[in-house]
N, C-alpha and C positions, 0 to 999 in steps of 0.2 A: 501514575507518573509521578510526581515527588514521593510520596511511600517510598515506592517502590526503591528512588534514587539516593533515600536517606542512610538505607540500610546498605549500600557499595559505594566505592573507594572514584574518586572521579575518574579511572579510567575505565572504568566499566557501566558507566550511568548509559539509563540509555533513553533514548531520546522521543519526540513524537511519532513522529516516521514511523521509532522500531515498531511502537504502540497499529499504527497502521498497518505494515504490513503486516505484522500476526493478523489481525481482524481480518487484512483481504486473501488469506491463504487461508485460512479455520472457514472463512463465509465461500471457498471455490470447491470444499467438500461437499455445500450444500449442493451446485450450483456448477455443475460439471460442464455445462453448456457451455458456462465464462469460463472457465478452465480446458476449452476447444478452440482447434481451426475449422477454418471453409478449401476442404479439398476436392473441389473441385462436383461432389457427386451427395457427397457427403460433406458429416460432421464429422469429424477427430478427435476426440477430448483425452485431454494428454495422462500421463497415465501418473507422475508429480507434480506437484504444486509449488512450479516459479517463481517466482516474484520479483521481476529485474523492477528496477529505483529507476527515475535518468536525477544524472548526474552534468548540472553547467562544471563544462570545461573554461578556458580562454576561445578552446578552436571548434566549438559547439558541445550536444549534450553527445552525453554513451551513458547505456546501460548498465549499470549493475545487476549481475545476476542471487542474489539468496536462495538455493537449492532445497528445495525438500522441507518447503517453508510454515508450511502448515503441521508441522513434526517435530520441528526445533521449539525449545525456548526461546524467549521474549529475549536472555541475553545472552544469547549463543547469537539470533540473530542480529544483537546491535555490536558483538566483537565482531559478524561479519561485514556486516557492514563501515565500519571505520574502519578493518584495515582495506576494504577491496575499494572507500572511496580515498582514502590513503597513495594505496599505489593509484588507481585514476587519475590525479591530483596529482601526484606526483612521475608520470605518463609510464608509468613504471607495473600498467596492468598488465592481464595474464590472461589468456581466452578462456579458460576456466570460469573469469572476473563478470565476461561477457558473454555466454554462450547460456543456453539453452530455456529463456525467459519462456513463464506461459501465461501470464500476463500481467501489465505493468501499472506499476504509480510511480503518479510523476508530481511533487508535491509541492508550491509555490509557496509557499506559508512563509518561507524563509526572506519574501523581496514583498512580507507584508497585503502580499496577494489574495485577496475574497475568493474571488469567485472567475472560474476558465473553464473552458475544454479543452483538452489534453491528445495528438492525435492518435489515433492506435497504430500498435507499432505489429503490421501484416505479420506472418499470420496469424497474431495473436486474435484472441476474439472482440475482449475488451482492453480498455484503461481507468484508473483512478483515476481523474484529476482533488487533490489538497489541497485545497483555501485555508488562510491562516484561522487560526485561531484565537476568538479576539474575546473578550469580556464587553457582552454585553447583557441594558434588561430582561428578564425573561418571566412569565409568569406562574409559580409555582404553589399551590394551596390559596388560589386567589390572589394572592401578594404577589406585588412584583420587587423582584429581587434581582442582585449581578447572577449573572451568568455566565459561561466559557459555553461559545458556539465555534464549531465550527465544516463550512461548507465543505460537499464531495457531486462528482459529478461525473458520472463511465461514461462513457463513449461505449458504441458495441458495437460490431456486427453480423449487422438485423437477420445478413446469410443464417447467421448461426444460433442468436439468438429474437426474444421482441421487447420493446419497452417494459412487458409486464413482471417478469422475468428479470432483469435489470434490477425494478425498482424492488422487488421479493431480494436481492441480492448485498444492493444499500442498507435495507432497514437487517439485516443479518450483521453487516457493519457495523453500523447503528448500536442495536443490540450490544454489538459486541464491546464497541470502548466506550458506550454509555454504563459496562456492566465490568470492569478489565478486568476482573476475577479470573474471569472464564478464561480472559489471553495465560494464565502462568497454569492454568491448572493437565 
């Protein structure tokens, strides 16, 4: 993120959350059951990857949606998020800003929350809860060194998926975030 932002003017900087949205979207392509909903007697896989993002407002939470996040460049995701969040906070949200989400991200990192469980936005099959990125001691090559860790928890509708698939999905997100060049190509 620091390397990307060093190349961008202030108004185009990308947030950690923008990286998360892109990683979530790409992983949803690999795990279409999480980009789905339960339709009573069948699983309905969605044709688009539209990632909702919970935004805290004085009146409560509102979810803005990055449509087709899997095919958009990171900079475009960042720009759209800035625009939609600003409109939501100004009370000028547009219907297109909040419609069509197929999976949601809830990030409480800015509140220094490290770990939590988010509530699924039905009819979606899942939601990713993202905690604060913290510098902690980690073991690397047998040595204890400083490292950054961020906890994520995925709540999922077990009528659509199961814990093993969710674990694999989380692994795909983890890999994308640990190798961020994957999000830029």
